[in-house]
DSSP file (Angstrom, degrees, kcal/mol; ACC not computed):
  #  RESIDUE AA STRUCTURE BP1 BP2  ACC     N-H-->O    O-->H-N    N-H-->O    O-->H-N    TCO  KAPPA ALPHA  PHI   PSI    X-CA   Y-CA   Z-CA
    1    1 A M     >        0   0    0      0, 0.0     4,-1.9     0, 0.0     5,-0.2   0.000 360.0 360.0 360.0 -42.4   39.0    6.2   -7.8
    2    2 A G  H  >  +     0   0    0      1,-0.2     4,-2.0     2,-0.2     5,-0.1   0.871 360.0  51.3 -65.5 -37.3   37.6    2.8   -6.8
    3    3 A K  H  > S+     0   0    0      2,-0.2     4,-2.4     1,-0.2    -1,-0.2   0.889 108.0  52.4 -67.4 -38.8   40.5    2.2   -4.5
    4    4 A R  H  > S+     0   0    0      1,-0.2     4,-2.2     2,-0.2    -2,-0.2   0.916 110.7  47.0 -63.9 -43.1   40.0    5.5   -2.8
    5    5 A N  H  X S+     0   0    0     -4,-1.9     4,-2.5     2,-0.2    -1,-0.2   0.879 110.8  52.7 -65.1 -37.9   36.3    4.8   -2.2
    6    6 A K  H  X S+     0   0    0     -4,-2.0     4,-2.4     2,-0.2    -2,-0.2   0.916 110.0  47.6 -65.3 -42.4   37.2    1.3   -0.9
    7    7 A T  H  X S+     0   0    0     -4,-2.4     4,-2.3     1,-0.2    -2,-0.2   0.899 111.8  50.6 -63.8 -41.1   39.7    2.8    1.6
    8    8 A S  H  X S+     0   0    0     -4,-2.2     4,-2.2     2,-0.2    -2,-0.2   0.901 110.9  48.4 -63.5 -41.7   37.1    5.4    2.7
    9    9 A L  H  X S+     0   0    0     -4,-2.5     4,-2.4     2,-0.2    -2,-0.2   0.891 110.9  50.4 -66.1 -40.1   34.5    2.7    3.2
   10   10 A E  H  X S+     0   0    0     -4,-2.4     4,-2.6     2,-0.2    -2,-0.2   0.905 110.2  50.7 -63.8 -40.7   36.9    0.5    5.2
   11   11 A S  H  X S+     0   0    0     -4,-2.3     4,-2.4     2,-0.2    -2,-0.2   0.910 110.8  48.1 -62.9 -43.1   37.8    3.5    7.4
   12   12 A Q  H  X S+     0   0    0     -4,-2.2     4,-2.3     2,-0.2    -1,-0.2   0.894 111.3  50.9 -64.5 -39.0   34.1    4.2    8.0
   13   13 A H  H  X S+     0   0    0     -4,-2.4     4,-2.3     2,-0.2    -2,-0.2   0.918 110.8  48.3 -64.5 -43.6   33.6    0.6    8.9
   14   14 A N  H  X S+     0   0    0     -4,-2.6     4,-2.6     2,-0.2    -2,-0.2   0.898 111.4  50.6 -63.2 -41.0   36.5    0.6   11.3
   15   15 A N  H  X S+     0   0    0     -4,-2.4     4,-2.4     2,-0.2    -1,-0.2   0.897 110.5  49.4 -63.6 -39.6   35.2    3.8   12.9
   16   16 A A  H  X S+     0   0    0     -4,-2.3     4,-2.4     2,-0.2    -2,-0.2   0.894 111.4  49.1 -66.4 -39.7   31.7    2.2   13.3
   17   17 A E  H  X S+     0   0    0     -4,-2.3     4,-2.4     2,-0.2    -2,-0.2   0.916 112.0  48.5 -65.1 -42.8   33.2   -0.9   14.9
   18   18 A N  H  X S+     0   0    0     -4,-2.6     4,-2.3     2,-0.2    -2,-0.2   0.904 112.1  49.3 -63.8 -41.1   35.3    1.2   17.3
   19   19 A L  H  X S+     0   0    0     -4,-2.4     4,-2.5     2,-0.2    -2,-0.2   0.913 111.7  48.3 -64.5 -42.8   32.3    3.3   18.2
   20   20 A A  H  X S+     0   0    0     -4,-2.4     4,-2.1     2,-0.2    -2,-0.2   0.895 112.2  49.5 -64.7 -40.2   30.2    0.1   18.8
   21   21 A K  H  X S+     0   0    0     -4,-2.4     4,-2.1     2,-0.2    -2,-0.2   0.904 112.1  48.0 -65.0 -41.6   32.9   -1.4   21.0
   22   22 A K  H  X S+     0   0    0     -4,-2.3     4,-2.4     2,-0.2    -2,-0.2   0.899 111.2  50.4 -66.5 -41.4   33.2    1.8   23.0
   23   23 A Q  H  X S+     0   0    0     -4,-2.5     4,-2.4     1,-0.2    -1,-0.2   0.888 110.3  50.3 -64.5 -38.4   29.5    2.0   23.5
   24   24 A Q  H  X S+     0   0    0     -4,-2.1     4,-2.2     2,-0.2    -2,-0.2   0.905 110.2  50.0 -65.2 -41.3   29.4   -1.6   24.7
   25   25 A E  H  X S+     0   0    0     -4,-2.1     4,-2.0     2,-0.2    -2,-0.2   0.922 111.5  48.0 -62.2 -44.8   32.2   -0.9   27.1
   26   26 A V  H  X S+     0   0    0     -4,-2.4     4,-2.5     1,-0.2     5,-0.2   0.904 109.9  53.4 -63.0 -42.1   30.4    2.1   28.5
   27   27 A F  H  X S+     0   0    0     -4,-2.4     4,-2.7     1,-0.2    -1,-0.2   0.925 110.2  46.2 -59.0 -46.2   27.1    0.1   28.8
   28   28 A F  H  X S+     0   0    0     -4,-2.2     4,-2.3     2,-0.2    -1,-0.2   0.846 111.3  51.8 -70.3 -32.4   28.8   -2.6   30.8
   29   29 A V  H  X S+     0   0    0     -4,-2.0     4,-2.3     2,-0.2    -1,-0.2   0.942 113.2  44.7 -65.6 -46.3   30.6   -0.2   33.1
   30   30 A I  H  X S+     0   0    0     -4,-2.5     4,-2.5     1,-0.2    -2,-0.2   0.912 113.1  51.3 -63.4 -42.5   27.3    1.6   33.8
   31   31 A L  H  X S+     0   0    0     -4,-2.7     4,-2.5    -5,-0.2     5,-0.2   0.911 109.3  51.0 -60.9 -43.1   25.5   -1.7   34.3
   32   32 A F  H  X S+     0   0    0     -4,-2.3     4,-2.4     1,-0.2    -2,-0.2   0.940 112.9  44.0 -59.7 -48.6   28.2   -2.8   36.8
   33   33 A Y  H  X S+     0   0    0     -4,-2.3     4,-2.6     2,-0.2    -1,-0.2   0.855 111.6  53.7 -70.2 -33.4   28.0    0.3   38.9
   34   34 A C  H  X S+     0   0    0     -4,-2.5     4,-2.0     2,-0.2    -1,-0.2   0.943 112.1  44.8 -62.4 -46.5   24.1    0.3   38.8
   35   35 A L  H  X S+     0   0    0     -4,-2.5     4,-3.2     1,-0.2     5,-0.4   0.891 113.0  51.5 -64.5 -38.7   24.1   -3.3   40.1
   36   36 A L  H  X S+     0   0    0     -4,-2.4     4,-1.7    -5,-0.2    -2,-0.2   0.915 111.1  47.5 -62.9 -42.9   26.7   -2.4   42.7
   37   37 A I  H  < S+     0   0    0     -4,-2.6    -1,-0.2     1,-0.2    -2,-0.2   0.826 120.1  38.9 -69.0 -31.8   24.7    0.6   43.9
   38   38 A I  H  X S+     0   0    0     -4,-2.0     4,-0.8    -5,-0.2    -2,-0.2   0.913 123.4  35.6 -83.6 -45.5   21.5   -1.5   44.1
   39   39 A I  H  X S+     0   0    0     -4,-3.2     4,-2.9    -5,-0.2     5,-0.3   0.868 105.8  63.3 -83.1 -38.4   22.8   -4.8   45.4
   40   40 A S  H  X S+     0   0    0     -4,-1.7     4,-2.5    -5,-0.4     5,-0.2   0.888 104.2  46.2 -62.3 -41.7   25.6   -3.8   47.8
   41   41 A P  H  > S+     0   0    0      0, 0.0     4,-2.6     0, 0.0    -1,-0.2   0.909 115.5  47.2 -66.2 -37.5   23.4   -1.9   50.3
   42   42 A I  H  X S+     0   0    0     -4,-0.8     4,-2.3     2,-0.2     5,-0.3   0.948 115.4  44.6 -66.1 -47.8   20.8   -4.7   50.4
   43   43 A A  H  X S+     0   0    0     -4,-2.9     4,-2.5     1,-0.2     5,-0.3   0.890 114.6  50.0 -63.2 -39.4   23.4   -7.4   50.8
   44   44 A T  H  X S+     0   0    0     -4,-2.5     4,-2.5    -5,-0.3     5,-0.4   0.913 110.0  50.9 -66.0 -42.5   25.2   -5.4   53.5
   45   45 A F  H  X S+     0   0    0     -4,-2.6     4,-2.2    -5,-0.2    -2,-0.2   0.974 118.9  34.4 -59.2 -56.5   22.0   -4.7   55.4
   46   46 A F  H  X S+     0   0    0     -4,-2.3     4,-2.4     2,-0.2     5,-0.3   0.886 119.5  50.7 -71.5 -37.6   20.9   -8.3   55.6
   47   47 A G  H  X S+     0   0    0     -4,-2.5     4,-2.3    -5,-0.3     5,-0.4   0.946 115.3  41.0 -64.1 -48.2   24.3   -9.8   55.8
   48   48 A S  H  X>S+     0   0    0     -4,-2.5     5,-2.8    -5,-0.3     4,-1.7   0.872 115.2  53.0 -69.2 -34.9   25.4   -7.5   58.7
   49   49 A K  I  <>S+     0   0    0     -4,-2.2     5,-2.2    -5,-0.4     6,-0.2   0.964 118.5  32.9 -63.3 -52.1   22.1   -7.9   60.4
   50   50 A Y  I  <5S+     0   0    0     -4,-2.4    -2,-0.2    -5,-0.2    -1,-0.2   0.837 128.7  34.7 -78.3 -33.2   22.0  -11.6   60.5
   51   51 A F  I  <5S+     0   0    0     -4,-2.3    -3,-0.2    -5,-0.3    -1,-0.2   0.701 133.9  11.7 -97.3 -19.9   25.7  -12.4   60.8
   52   52 A I  I  X5S+     0   0    0     -4,-1.7     4,-0.6    -5,-0.4     3,-0.4   0.742 123.9  38.7-120.0 -61.1   26.9   -9.6   63.0
   53   53 A Y  I  ><S+     0   0    0     -5,-2.8     4,-2.8     1,-0.2     3,-0.4   0.767 103.7  63.3 -79.4 -27.6   24.3   -7.4   64.7
   54   54 A D  H  4<S+     0   0    0     -5,-2.2    -1,-0.2    -6,-0.4    -4,-0.1   0.846 106.6  47.5 -64.5 -31.5   21.6   -9.9   65.7
   55   55 A S  H  4 S+     0   0    0     -3,-0.4    -1,-0.2    -6,-0.2    -2,-0.2   0.697 119.4  39.7 -80.5 -18.1   24.1  -11.6   68.0
   56   56 A L  H  < S+     0   0    0     -4,-0.6     2,-0.2    -3,-0.4    -2,-0.2   0.787 118.9  27.4 -99.3 -32.3   25.3   -8.3   69.6
   57   57 A F  S  < S-     0   0    0     -4,-2.8    -1,-0.1     1,-0.1     0, 0.0  -0.729  82.1 -92.3-128.1 170.8   22.1   -6.3   69.9
   58   58 A D     >  -     0   0    0     -2,-0.2     4,-2.1     1,-0.1     5,-0.2  -0.275  57.0 -91.0 -71.3 171.1   18.3   -6.5   70.4
   59   59 A P  H  > S+     0   0    0      0, 0.0     4,-1.8     0, 0.0     5,-0.1   0.889 122.0  47.4 -58.4 -44.5   16.2   -6.5   67.2
   60   60 A I  H  > S+     0   0    0      1,-0.2     4,-1.9     2,-0.2     3,-0.3   0.963 114.9  43.4 -67.2 -51.1   15.6   -2.8   66.9
   61   61 A P  H  > S+     0   0    0      0, 0.0     4,-2.6     0, 0.0     5,-0.2   0.857 111.0  56.6 -62.3 -31.5   19.2   -1.6   67.5
   62   62 A S  H  X S+     0   0    0     -4,-2.1     4,-2.1     1,-0.2    -2,-0.2   0.891 106.7  49.8 -66.9 -35.6   20.4   -4.4   65.2
   63   63 A N  H  X S+     0   0    0     -4,-1.8     4,-2.3    -3,-0.3    -1,-0.2   0.901 111.0  49.8 -64.6 -40.8   18.2   -3.0   62.4
   64   64 A I  H  X S+     0   0    0     -4,-1.9     4,-2.3     2,-0.2    -2,-0.2   0.941 112.7  45.2 -64.0 -47.7   19.5    0.5   63.0
   65   65 A W  H  X S+     0   0    0     -4,-2.6     4,-2.1     1,-0.2    -1,-0.2   0.864 112.4  51.8 -66.7 -34.3   23.1   -0.6   62.9
   66   66 A A  H  X S+     0   0    0     -4,-2.1     4,-2.2    -5,-0.2    -1,-0.2   0.893 109.2  50.6 -66.6 -38.7   22.4   -2.7   59.8
   67   67 A A  H  X S+     0   0    0     -4,-2.3     4,-2.3     2,-0.2    -2,-0.2   0.899 109.1  51.1 -65.2 -40.0   20.8    0.3   58.1
   68   68 A V  H  X S+     0   0    0     -4,-2.3     4,-2.2     1,-0.2    -2,-0.2   0.914 109.8  50.4 -61.8 -42.2   23.9    2.4   59.0
   69   69 A S  H  X S+     0   0    0     -4,-2.1     4,-2.3     1,-0.2    -2,-0.2   0.893 109.7  50.8 -62.6 -39.5   26.1   -0.3   57.4
   70   70 A A  H  X S+     0   0    0     -4,-2.2     4,-2.4     2,-0.2    -2,-0.2   0.894 109.1  50.5 -65.7 -39.9   23.9   -0.3   54.3
   71   71 A V  H  X S+     0   0    0     -4,-2.3     4,-2.3     2,-0.2    -2,-0.2   0.899 110.2  50.0 -64.8 -40.1   24.2    3.5   54.0
   72   72 A V  H  X S+     0   0    0     -4,-2.2     4,-2.1     2,-0.2    -2,-0.2   0.922 110.6  49.8 -63.5 -43.3   28.0    3.3   54.3
   73   73 A A  H  X S+     0   0    0     -4,-2.3     4,-2.4     1,-0.2    -2,-0.2   0.900 110.1  51.3 -62.0 -40.4   28.1    0.6   51.6
   74   74 A L  H  X S+     0   0    0     -4,-2.4     4,-2.7     1,-0.2     5,-0.2   0.919 109.6  49.2 -62.5 -43.8   26.0    2.8   49.3
   75   75 A H  H  X S+     0   0    0     -4,-2.3     4,-2.4     1,-0.2    -1,-0.2   0.868 110.1  51.2 -65.8 -35.5   28.3    5.8   49.8
   76   76 A I  H  X S+     0   0    0     -4,-2.1     4,-2.4     2,-0.2    -1,-0.2   0.931 111.2  47.9 -65.2 -44.5   31.3    3.6   49.0
   77   77 A A  H  X S+     0   0    0     -4,-2.4     4,-2.1     2,-0.2    -2,-0.2   0.919 113.6  47.2 -62.9 -43.8   29.6    2.4   45.8
   78   78 A L  H  X S+     0   0    0     -4,-2.7     4,-2.7     1,-0.2    -1,-0.2   0.897 110.9  52.4 -64.3 -39.5   28.7    5.9   44.8
   79   79 A G  H  X S+     0   0    0     -4,-2.4     4,-2.6    -5,-0.2    -2,-0.2   0.902 108.4  50.2 -62.6 -41.1   32.2    7.1   45.6
   80   80 A L  H  X S+     0   0    0     -4,-2.4     4,-2.4     2,-0.2    -1,-0.2   0.906 111.5  48.9 -62.7 -41.4   33.7    4.4   43.4
   81   81 A Y  H  X S+     0   0    0     -4,-2.1     4,-2.7     2,-0.2    -2,-0.2   0.932 112.9  46.4 -64.4 -45.4   31.4    5.4   40.6
   82   82 A L  H  X S+     0   0    0     -4,-2.7     4,-2.8     2,-0.2     5,-0.2   0.892 111.6  52.1 -65.1 -38.9   32.3    9.1   40.9
   83   83 A Y  H  X S+     0   0    0     -4,-2.6     4,-2.6    -5,-0.2     5,-0.4   0.933 112.4  45.6 -60.1 -46.5   36.0    8.2   41.1
   84   84 A R  H  X S+     0   0    0     -4,-2.4     4,-2.0     1,-0.2     5,-0.2   0.909 114.0  48.9 -63.5 -42.7   35.7    6.2   37.9
   85   85 A A  H  X S+     0   0    0     -4,-2.7     4,-1.4     2,-0.2    -2,-0.2   0.914 116.0  42.7 -65.1 -42.3   33.7    8.9   36.2
   86   86 A Y  H  X S+     0   0    0     -4,-2.8     4,-1.5     2,-0.2    -2,-0.2   0.963 122.3  35.7 -71.0 -52.2   36.1   11.7   37.1
   87   87 A F  H  X S+     0   0    0     -4,-2.6     4,-2.0    -5,-0.2    -2,-0.2   0.759 113.8  58.6 -78.1 -22.5   39.4   10.0   36.5
   88   88 A G  H  X S+     0   0    0     -4,-2.0     4,-2.1    -5,-0.4    -1,-0.2   0.867 105.6  50.8 -67.8 -36.3   38.0    8.1   33.5
   89   89 A A  H  X S+     0   0    0     -4,-1.4     4,-2.2    -5,-0.2    -2,-0.2   0.895 110.4  48.5 -67.5 -40.2   37.2   11.4   31.9
   90   90 A E  H  X S+     0   0    0     -4,-1.5     4,-2.3     2,-0.2    -2,-0.2   0.893 110.7  51.4 -66.1 -38.3   40.7   12.7   32.5
   91   91 A E  H  X S+     0   0    0     -4,-2.0     4,-2.1     2,-0.2    -2,-0.2   0.901 109.4  50.1 -64.5 -40.2   42.1    9.4   31.0
   92   92 A T  H  X S+     0   0    0     -4,-2.1     4,-2.1     2,-0.2    -2,-0.2   0.904 110.0  50.5 -64.4 -41.8   40.0    9.9   27.9
   93   93 A K  H  X S+     0   0    0     -4,-2.2     4,-1.8     1,-0.2    -2,-0.2   0.903 110.1  49.5 -62.6 -41.2   41.2   13.5   27.5
   94   94 A S  H  X S+     0   0    0     -4,-2.3     4,-1.5     1,-0.2    -1,-0.2   0.872 110.2  50.9 -67.8 -35.3   44.8   12.4   27.8
   95   95 A L  H  X S+     0   0    0     -4,-2.1     4,-1.3     1,-0.2    -1,-0.2   0.893 108.9  51.4 -67.1 -37.7   44.3    9.7   25.2
   96   96 A R  H  < S+     0   0    0     -4,-2.1    -2,-0.2     1,-0.2    -1,-0.2   0.871 107.6  52.8 -65.9 -36.0   42.7   12.2   22.8
   97   97 A K  H  < S+     0   0    0     -4,-1.8    -1,-0.2     1,-0.2    -2,-0.2   0.850 105.8  54.4 -67.6 -33.5   45.6   14.6   23.2
   98   98 A Q  H  <        0   0    0     -4,-1.5    -1,-0.2     1,-0.3    -2,-0.2   0.817 360.0 360.0 -70.3 -30.0   48.1   11.8   22.3
   99   99 A E     <        0   0    0     -4,-1.3    -1,-0.3    -5,-0.1    -2,-0.2   0.509 360.0 360.0 -72.3 360.0   46.2   11.0   19.1
């Protein structure tokens, strides 16, 4: 009886460790994409404005083109997140079927 309870407790402990590891992985993936969605448009706007468009255009058109570049960067970041979310869910389903 004692051995059975010990095995059950070990199993519960392993399940808790796996759940904590999975939650940590999900947290860092979400954190990465949040930072990507926030930082990439800002970096793209100022980087493209100062290094590319200021030398090619007057101040107002350079701001417009930099804003367009930032919007494109934002859409790319969102697309990457959606791609990961969609195909990550399919990967999780296929792993569950294998178990």
